[in-house]
C-alpha positions in Angstrom: 18.2 -1.0 -6.2 18.7 -4.8 -5.8 15.9 -7.1 -6.1 15.7 -9.6 -3.5 12.9 -11.6 -5.5 14.1 -13.3 -8.7 11.5 -13.4 -11.2 10.9 -12.7 -15.2 9.4 -9.4 -14.5 12.0 -6.5 -14.0 11.7 -4.4 -10.8 9.4 -1.8 -11.8 6.6 -4.1 -12.8 6.3 -5.9 -9.4 4.5 -3.6 -6.9 4.8 -4.8 -3.1 1.9 -4.4 -1.0 1.8 -4.8 2.6 -1.9 -5.9 4.1 -2.3 -5.2 7.8 -5.1 -6.8 9.3 -6.4 -9.5 11.9 -6.7 -12.2 9.0 -5.6 -12.7 5.4 -9.4 -13.4 4.8 -10.2 -9.7 5.4 -8.2 -8.9 2.2 -9.2 -12.0 0.1 -10.8 -10.0 -2.6 -8.4 -7.2 -2.9 -5.4 -9.4 -2.7 -6.6 -11.7 -5.5 -7.4 -8.5 -7.6 -3.8 -7.1 -6.6 -1.9 -10.3 -7.4 -3.6 -10.6 -11.0 -2.5 -7.1 -11.3 1.2 -8.0 -11.0 1.5 -7.1 -7.2 3.4 -9.2 -4.4 1.3 -9.0 -1.4 2.6 -9.9 2.3 0.7 -9.9 5.3 1.1 -8.3 9.0 -1.5 -9.4 11.8 -0.4 -6.2 13.8 0.8 -2.8 13.3 3.9 -3.6 15.4 4.6 -6.7 12.9 3.9 -4.2 10.0 6.6 -1.9 11.4 9.1 -4.6 11.6 8.6 -5.7 8.0 8.8 -2.1 6.9 12.2 -1.8 8.6 13.5 -4.8 6.3 11.6 -4.2 3.1 10.3 -1.3 1.1 6.5 -1.6 0.1 4.8 0.5 -2.6 1.4 0.2 -1.1 0.2 -0.7 2.5 -3.6 -1.4 3.2 -4.3 -1.6 7.0 -7.5 -2.3 8.8 -5.5 -1.4 12.1 -5.8 2.5 12.6 -3.5 3.5 15.4 -5.6 3.0 18.6 -3.3 4.2 21.3 -0.4 2.0 20.0 2.8 2.2 21.8 4.6 2.8 18.6 3.9 5.8 16.0 1.5 5.4 13.5 2.4 4.1 10.0 1.6 7.4 8.6 4.7 8.6 10.5 7.0 6.2 9.5 6.1 6.1 6.1 5.7 10.1 5.6 8.3 11.1 3.1 9.0 7.6 1.4 7.3 6.6 -2.1 4.7 4.3 0.0 0.9 5.0 -0.7 -0.9 4.1 2.6 -4.8 3.5 3.2 -6.3 2.9 6.3 -9.8 1.1 6.5 -12.8 2.2 8.6 -15.1 -0.6 9.2 -18.9 0.0 8.1 -21.9 -2.1 7.7 -21.3 -3.1 4.0 -17.3 -3.5 4.3 -14.7 -0.8 4.7 -14.4 2.9 3.6 -10.6 3.4 2.6 -9.1 6.5 4.0 -6.2 7.8 2.0 -3.2 8.8 4.5 -0.3 9.0 2.2 -0.1 9.1 -1.7 3.6 8.2 -3.0 4.9 9.3 0.7 2.9 12.7 0.7 0.2 13.4 3.2 -3.5 13.4 1.7 -5.2 15.7 4.1 -8.6 16.3 2.9 -8.7 13.8 0.4 -12.2 12.0 0.2 -12.8 8.5 1.7 -13.4 5.9 -1.0 -16.5 3.5 -0.2 -16.1 0.0 -1.1 -17.0 0.0 -4.9 -14.9 3.1 -5.4 -11.9 1.6 -3.6 -11.9 -1.4 -6.0 -12.2 0.4 -9.2 -9.6 3.1 -8.0 -6.9 0.5 -7.4 -6.0 -0.1 -10.9 -5.7 3.7 -11.3 -3.5 3.7 -8.1 -1.2 0.8 -9.5 -0.6 2.9 -12.7 0.7 5.7 -10.7 2.8 3.6 -8.4 4.3 2.0 -11.7 4.7 5.6 -13.4 6.4 6.9 -10.4 8.7 3.8 -9.8 9.5 4.3 -13.8 10.1 7.9 -13.6 12.5 7.4 -10.4 14.7 5.1 -12.0 15.0 7.0 -15.1 15.2 10.7 -14.0 17.0 11.8 -17.1 14.0 11.2 -19.4 11.8 14.3 -20.0 8.6 12.5 -20.5 
């Protein structure tokens, strides 16, 4: 895999995150947390724009405030199923968002519990470790560990 971004980190240490929502401010706290943890975040203002971006680049994690609402294109879950991408949709509630896991490393998450705002913030670190571990394992399948 060739990296299109030249940095001092190797490819496995950079997690690419796509944030899909009405405005980047909706993700301010999550984006800051992700960037502090070695993630590269990009923003799409609609699911259609997200589809275009996903057609050009691989993202490890997609956080969407736009669950499919009768969109003319299939959902992000359909597009990303079978890939190595983890996808969460957000449901707006009074105190923020409940995050619904749709795909975990490309596998459907039927029956997985919804994460409340505080739970999601604390589970992001665990999720990043899982994505990094999977990326490391994928690049060196000859290791037995």
